[in-house]
N, C-alpha and C positions, 0 to 999 in steps of 0.2 A: 504493500500500500504506500502511496505517495504521502509522506508526512509534511512536505512543504506546502505552503499556500500558493495556489495556482490562480493567476488572474488573466483574463482574456480582454485585451484592449481591442474592442470591436466584437460585438455580440451577434454576428451574422450566422448564417446556416452552418458553416464549418465549425465555428466556435461552439454553437449549440450542439452539434453532433458529437464533438469531442467531450464536452462537459457532460452531456446526457449519458453517453456510454461509460465514461469514467465512473459516474455515480451508480449506474446500473450494475456494473461489474465490481463495485466496491473497491475500485482502485484509488479512490479519494473520498473523503467525507465531505458532505455538502457545506459544512462550516468552513472548509478550506478552499472553496471554489468561489472566485470573484469575477465580475465582469463590469466593463464600462462601455457605454455607447451613447451618442447624442440622440438616438431614436428611442422615443418612449415605448413604442410597440416592442422593440427588441429587448429593452430592459424588462418589460413585463414578462416576456417569455422566460428570461433567466430568473426573474424573481420567483416564478413558480417552481423552479428547481432548487434555488439556493437561498431563498428568503431575502434578507436585507443586504446581502453582499453585492449589491448592484448600484453603480453610480453613473451619473451623467458626466462627471469630470474624471479624466484619465489620471490626474495627479492623486486623487483619493485612492484609486486602485493601486498605484505604484507604492503608496505608503502602506497599503494593507497586505500586498502579495510579495512573495520572494521569486516566484517563477512567472515571468511576464510573456504571454503569447501574443505577439503582434499579429492580429487577425484582421488586418485592414488591407485595402487595395494599394497597389504600389504607388499610385499617384497621390494617395493620402499619407503615406508613410513619412515623407520628409517633414511634414508639419507635425506629425505625432512625435517623431524623433526629437525635433527641436523643443517640443513642449516638455517631454519627460526626462530628457537627458540631465538637466540640473538636479533632478530628484533621485537619480540612480546612485546606488552604492555597491560595495563589494559583495553584498549578499544576494544581489539580483542575478538571475540567469535569464537571458533574453532569447526567445525563440521566435523567429520570423517565418510566417508561411506565405509571405508576399512573393509571387513569382518574379524572377529576374533580379532580385535584390541580393547582392553578393555579401559574403562575410566581411570583406574589406570595407564596403559601404557601411555596414552595420557597426563595425568597429570604429570607424572614423566619426560617424554621426552620433554614436551613443557613448563614445569614450571608454569602451570596455572590450576586451577580447573574449569575454565570457558570453559568446553569441553562438547560436545554432540556426542554420538555415534548413527549412523543411519543405518538401514538395509533396503535399497530400493530394488526393483526388476525390471527386464528388461521391463515389460509392461509400465513402466514410459515413454518409448520412444514413446508410442502412447497415453499417457495421461490416462492410466488405471493402474497405479502402486499401490502397497500396501507397505507402509513404516511404520516401527516402530522405535522408538527412546527411548533412556534413557539419562539422563543428570547428569553432575557432580554437586558437591555441590555449585560451584560458579556461576551456571547458574540462571539468574533471570527470573521472569515471562515474562518480555518483550522479553528476549532472546528466551524463549520457544515459544512465539507467532511468532517470526521470523522463527524459525525452522518449525513450522506447516504451515506457509504461503508458505515457499519455497517448501515443499514436498507435500502439498495439491494441488499445481499447477499441479502435474502430477498424481493425484489419491487420495487415502486416506492416512491419517497419524495418527498413534495412539501412545500413550506413554505407555511404559511398564517398569518394573523393569529390571535392567541389567541382573539378573540371568535368565531371560526369553528370552534374545536376541538370544541364540543358538536355542531355539525352533522356534523363528521367522525365523531364517535362514533355518531351516529344513522344515518349512511350506511355507511361502510366498516367501522366497529367492530362494529356490530350486523348489517350487511348479509349476512355469510355465513349467519346463521341464517335470514334471509328466503329466501335462495336454496336452502338445504337443503330448506326446506319446498316450494319450487317444484319442485325435482328429485323429491322424494317424491311430489308431486301428479302430475307428469308420468308417473312410474313407475306410480302407481295407475291412471292412465288407460290406460296400455299393458296392464296386467294385466286391467283391465275388458274390454278388447277382445281378450284371448286370449293376450297375450305372457307367457312365464314371468317371474317376478319378477326373477331375476338378469339376464336379458336386458333387461328394461324399465328397470331401474335403471342398467345400464351405458349403454344408449342415451341415457337422459335426462341422465346426468352428462356424457357426451361431447358431447352436443348443446349443453349449457350452456357447457362449456369452449370448444367450437369457436366458438360465437356470440360469446363474450367476446373470443377472440383475433381474430376478424374486426373487431370494434370497435377493438381496440388497434392492430392492424397496418395497417388501412386508413385509420384516422383519420376515417372517414366517420360521419355522424350515424346513430344506431341506427334512426331512422325510414326513412332511405334504404335501409339494409340489409334492414329488414323488408319494404319494398316490392319488393325483388328476389326475395323468397321468395313473396310474395302475388300470384300471377298473376291476371288478371281472371277471375272466375267459377270460380276453383279451390278446392281443399280448404282452403288456409291462410286465405283471407279468411273462409271460413265459421267457422273456429276463432277468428279474431280478433274477429269479430262477437260471438261468445258471450262472450269475455273482456271486451270493452267493455261488454256488457250487465251483466256481473257486477261491473263496477267495479274491474278488476284494477289499472289504473294509479293510481286514487285510493287503493286499499288500500295500495300500496307507498309512495305519497307520505305518507299518513297515518302509516304505520309509521315512516318516517324522522323525521317531525315529532314523534311521540310519544316516540321514543327520544332525540331531541335535547333536548326539554323535560325529560325525566327526568334526563338527564346534567347539564343546567343546574341542576336542583334539588339534585342530589347535590353539585355543585361549591359551591353556596351554603352547604352544611352543613360543608364541609371547613375 
C-alpha cells in the first residue's frame, strides 16, 4: 500500500481512473488521495471518492501531498509549473503524464531532479491500461515503487529509457485508436455478411479482447497463436491472405512510426 499522500493536479478522466482504481484495489487510503482542479464539476467527482481532499487552488494541494501527479494538458503545464515551483521541497516526487514533456523540461521548470515522466493510455479508464515511464536522476527506488503501484492499478506499467518514450506514445499511447478502427472494420465486415450491427460489434470487440488476453496469458508469440487458428486450407488462411495483400501489417507499422515521429517533433517544441 502507498503510504505517501498522492495529489492529482488536474482532476480529469485519467486522474479519476487512477484514483478510483487505487482506492478500489486498496493501494491507497482515501484520506491520502488529493486533487485540485478549477472545474467545479471535476472537483465534485473527486469529492465523492475522497471527501474534502479536493481544492480549486493547486498550491493547497502541493502543501497537502508528497507525490504530485501533473495530470494536465501540455499547453497548460508551463503555467502550472510556474505556479507550484516556489512551493516545492525535497519531499515532493513529481510525476508528469503530459505527452511530449521531457525530464529535462520538468527538471528545469520545477527545480528538482526528482521527476518521472509517464505515458499512460485511455484503456486505464477500464483498468486495462498500458503505461511506460522513465525517471530522473533524483528518483529513488522507493519512488519508483510508488510510480509502479499507482499505474499498475489501472493495467500494466513498464520502465523504459527516455529516448524510447516517443515510441511508447506511437505504440500504446496512440494504439487504442488503431484498434478501435480494426474493431469497427471487423464489425463492418460482419454487417456486410448479414450480422446485425450490435451483434457484429460485440463479437468483434470480444474477439479482440480475447486475442489480447491469449497473448498476455500464454506469453506465446502472436504468430504462433495465429497459426493455431489458421488450419491448412481453411477459412482463416484465406482471410489472412487478403490482409497480407492489403498490407495490413505494414499499415500498422507505418502508423506507429508516424505517431512516434510526430511525438518527437512535439517534444522538440516543448
